[in-house]
N, C-alpha and C positions, 0 to 999 in steps of 0.2 A: 659836375658843377664846379665852377671856379669861384672860390671864396674871396671876399674883399681882402685886399692886401697880398694875395698870391701873385707870384710872377706870371706873366702870360705863358700859355702853353705853345711850344714850337715843335712841329714835327720835323725830324731830320731823316731823310731816306738814305740808308747805308752810311757807312762810317769811313771807309778808306784805310790806309795804312797808318799805324800809330806814329811813325817817325815823320810823316808828312802832314798829318791832320789833327794831332792831339791838341795843338795850340788853339785850334778853332773851337773845339768843344770846351776847352778850359775857359775861353772868353764867353761863350754862349751861356754857360750855366750861371754866370754872375748876374745876368739880367732876365733869363728865361728859364722855364722848366722844360727841359729837353726830353722829348720822347722819340726814341730811335726805332725805326722800322727797318728790319734787316732779316736776312735768311740764315744768319748764324748768331748764336747767343753771345752777348757782349762779354768782354773780359776787361781789358784795360779801360774801356769806355765807362764802366759802371760808376766810378766816382762823380761823373759829370751828368748822369742821367737821372731824370725824375721817374722814368719808366721806359719799357721797351716792348715791342711786339715782334714775335717771330713769325715769318711768313714762309710758305713752302718754296717760293722763289720771289725774285724782285721785279717780275714783269708787272705790267700795268694793272692787270686784273687783281692780282694778289695784293698789291700795294693799295689800290683803291678800296678793296674790301676792308683792309686793316684800318685805313683812315676813316672810313664810314663808321666803323665800330667805335673807334676812339672818340669821334665827334658826337656820337650818340650819347656818350657818357659824360662828356664835359666840353666846354667851349674851347675850340682851337683858334689861336690867333694868327698862325702862319705856318708855312711849310717851305722847306728848302732842301736842296741837295747840291753837294759840291763834286759829285761823281758824274763824269760824262755820260755814262750809260743809264743814268737815272734822272736826268734833268727833265725829260719829257714826263716821266711818272709824277714828278713834283708839280709840274704845270697842270697835269690832269687833275691832281688832288686839289690844287688851288682853285681851278675852275669849278669843280663839283661842289666844293665847300664854300664858294663865294669869297675866297681869300684873295688878297693882292697877288699879282704875278703877271709875267708876260704870257700872252695866250699860247696854248699848246702848238698851234700851227706855226707861230713865230719861233718857238723853241725848236720845233722840228726843222725849220728853215736853217737854223744855225747848225744843227747836227748833220744835215745833208749838205755837204760842201758844194754839190752841183746846184742845189736850190739857193744857197748863199750867193754863189757866183751869178746866177741868173737874175736874182733880185737886185744885186748891186749893179749889174750891167744895165738893167732897165733905167737906173737912175744916173748912169754915167760916172759911177765911182771908179777911181783909178785902181786897176788890178791887172794881174797877168792875163794874157790870152788863155783860153781853156777850151777843151772838148771832152765830153763824157763818152766813154767807149765800153763795149762789152766783151771784146775779144782782141787777140793780138793783131789781126789784120786791121781792125779799126784803129788800134793804137798806133800802128805804123803810119796809116794815112794821116792821123792827127799830128803825129810828130813831124811828118813831111810838111804839113801845112804850117805848123808853128815854127819849125826849124830847130834842129838839135843845137845845144843840149835841151832836154825837157825834163820836167819833174813829173813822176807818176805817183799817185797816192790813192788809197781807198776812198770811196765816196763818203764814208761815215765813221771812220776809225778815229782814234785820238792818240795822244802821246807819241806822235811821229811814227807810229807803227805803219810799216809798208811804204813809207815815203822815201823815194830814191831819185837821185839825179842820174840820168842816163845820157851818155855822150853820143851814142849812135844806135843803129838798128840792132846790132849784135847785143849790146848791153840791154836794150829794151826787151829783146826776146829772153834774155837770161833772167830778168827780174820780174817780168809781167805777171806770171802765174802766182808768185809769192805775194805780190801786192794785191792781186785780185782776191786771193783766198784768205786774207787776214780776217780772223773771226771777230765779229762785232755783235755781241749780245744785244737783244731788245731793239733791233733795228730791222726795218723791212728788207727783204731780199730784192735787190735791184737787178733788172736785166742788164743794165749798163752800170757797172759798179766801180769803174776806175776813171779817175780824172787824169787827163794828160794836159799839163800846163806849161806855158812859156816860162823859162827860167829867167829871173830878173836878178841882176847883180846888186849887191849892197848889203850893209849890216842888217841883221834881223833883230827886231825888238818885239816886246809884248807890252800891252797896255791893259792894266786892270782898272775897270771903271764901275761905278755904281750908277744905276739907272733908277730914277724915281719919278713916276708919273710922266715918263717920256723924256725927261731931262737927263742928259748924260754928263757925268762928272768924272773925267780921267783922274785917277789918284796915284798910280804907280807906273813908272816906265821901267821895264826890265831890259837891259842890254844883254843879249844872249851870247854865250860861248857855245859853239857848235863843233862837233868832232865826228870822227869815224866816217869820213866820206867813202862812198857816195851817199851814205845815209845822213840823216839830219839829227843825230843824237844831241840833245841839249846837255852839255857837260858842265854848265854853270850859268849864273846870272848875276848881274850887278844892278842894283836899284839905288839911284841917287835921288834923295829927297828934293834936290834942287834941279832936277833934270829940266833943261830949257824947253823941251817939248810941252811940258805941262802948262807953260805960260804962253805958248805959241797960238794966237787966235786962229790962224788958218788950220792948224792941226786939230784944234778943238772943234772947229766947224766940220772938218772931215769926219771926226769921230761921231758927232751928232748926226750927220747925214747917213753914215753907215748904219747906225742903230735905227734911225727912222725908216730907212729903206727895208730893213729886216723886220720891223714891227716890234722891236724890243721896247717894253714899257716899264717894267719893274723887276729889278734883280741886280745881279752882278755879272759882268762879262769879262772875258779874257780874249783880247784881240791881238792878232799877230800881223805884223807888217814888215816889209822891206823898205829901207831908206835908200832909194835909188838916186841917180844923178838927175832924174826928172821929177823927183818928189816921192812921197810915200806911196807904196803900192800895197793894197790890202791882200793878205794871205788867207786868213780865216778868222771867224768869230766864234768863240765858244761861250755858251750861255751858262757860265759857272765861274766860280773862283779859279784862278790859275793854279796849276800844280807846281811841283818842284820847289816848294817852300817860297815861291815868289810873293804871295800875300804876307807871309811871315817877314820877309825882307822889307816889304812896304811898311809893315807895322814898326819894325825896328828903325827904319829910315825916317819916318814921318810922324809916328805916334798915332796914325789913323788905324783903328781896329777893323780889319776887313770882315771878321766873323760877325761882330756886332752890327756893322753897317749893313751887311747882307740880311741879317735877321730882322733888323729894324724895317727895311724895305719890305721884306716878306710879311711883316705884320702891319704894314700901312703907316709906318712912322717915318718922319724925316730923318735920314741918316746923318751922323756927325762926320763931316768930311774935311774939317779944318785941321791942317797939320799943327802939331804941338812941338815938333822938333825937326831938325834938318841934319841928316847924317847920310852916310853911304853904307849900304849893307850888301853882302854878296854871299853866294853859295858856290861850292865846288864839289863835284861828284868824282869819285875814284872808281876804277874798273879793274877787273882781273887782267893778267897779261895775255891770256889766250882762252879759247873755247874750252868748256868742260873742265874748268879749273877747280880742283878739290881744295877747299879752304882748310889749312892746318892751323893758322893763327892770324888774327887781325886786330889791330888797335893802333892808337896814336901814341907816339912818344910825347907824353904830356909836358915834359920839361922843354920840349922843342917848340911848343905852341906859343905864339906871340900873344900879348895882352888883348889884341883886337878880336881874337877868336872867341865866339860865345857858344858855339856848339861844335863838337867833334864826335861823330857818332858812327860806330861800326854798324853796317846794315846786314851783315851776314854773320854766321857763327861757324866754328870748326865743324867740319863734316858736310857743310853745304857745297854744292857743285854749281858754279855760275859761269856765265860767258859774257863777253862784251858784245856790243852790237855787231852784226845783225842778229845773231842767235839769241842774245840777251838784250833787253832794253832796260826799263826801270828795275826789273828783277835781277839784272846783271851788275848793278852797282854794289860795290863792297863797302863803301863808307862815304860820308859827307862831312863837310865842314862849312860853317857860316862865320862871317866876320862882320863887325860893325866898326866903322872908322870915320875920320873927318874928311877924307878925300878918296877919290877913286883909286889913285895910285897906291895909297896906303892900304886900302882894302884888298887890292889885287896882290900886293906883296905879302900880306898876311895869309891869304889863301894859298899862295905859292909855298909859303913856309909850312902851312898845315899839310899840304899834299906831300911835301918832302918828309914830314914827320910821320907819315903813315908807315906802319910796320906790318906788311902783308907777307905771309908765307903760304905758298901753295904746293901741293904735292905734284908728282910727275903727271904729265899730260895723260888723260885716260883714253 
């Protein structure tokens, strides 16, 4: 039972990594009683939780059973997840408990990149050409049709896993199996599990938007820094609270059309696009908060709290989307010099950090063994730094200085 005066109860499915998601829980608990459903016992999360439920796994059946039990004991106001592998589970819980949220079929449409492409193509949304394939012969035929270079990617993975730019048939053959076999928990096994896509030139951006009753409000534009070709590792992001795309009516109409075509009605989305000479081209839509601290950068750049906005929508409340400040925020990720690097020491020279740096965080510890992409992705990062500044140039300069201040010592190559 929920007593008068109590905060609403919000279910959160899985937690994510502390360095990337703690700021969200810190915000949520100021307005909501947070109940975590996860398959590991909470540790750093405990100060932010009203309760938690351990499940044997985080598949749909176990999560639904846990949510039913919680709802039988007290009133649940909303459910959310910021983890790619669990957004369908959150949608299923919302549907069963009669809570606000995008329908599960639409969330699955975002998770399945081929379904995304198909739905957008039906509405004439600008995007790269694409073909879904199940084996290397089909991939060769698709690449011949689209024209090299092409991008290959798993049908339902996240975090740029398995996404590769291939220049010719030889490179396609070298990378195809690894892309095809990227493990994707809690996702159907597809007979045709790889997308071959036209490569489009131009800067890549991400747009974090809140969706309430079908209305899309873009809030943060992240300008990506990408490295480690032919892979697409996101090595940093810059979010400008005054980004001109946010005020561009054509861009906003495109964002609304994309979400309408996919059936997104309530929640938060992270949309990725290329800005080509012919205009924006849709790369993908993720039915969750962005990763890589992008929503944190949005918070620091605009004052709009992404955790609370998402939770409000999940509970059927109009989200607060008006910016209260205007700044530029950025993040830079640092990597080891080679595969299988044994970490001996890692930290920042704090005296060398400029005033604009607000976070400088080692992500590994002595004794860890890490690798840069492709062998390592997010787990291969050794440190991160964020900056808040009045201009893009000042922000980038601060991040450059933070990267130069990293003191990393690795052992001999193993």
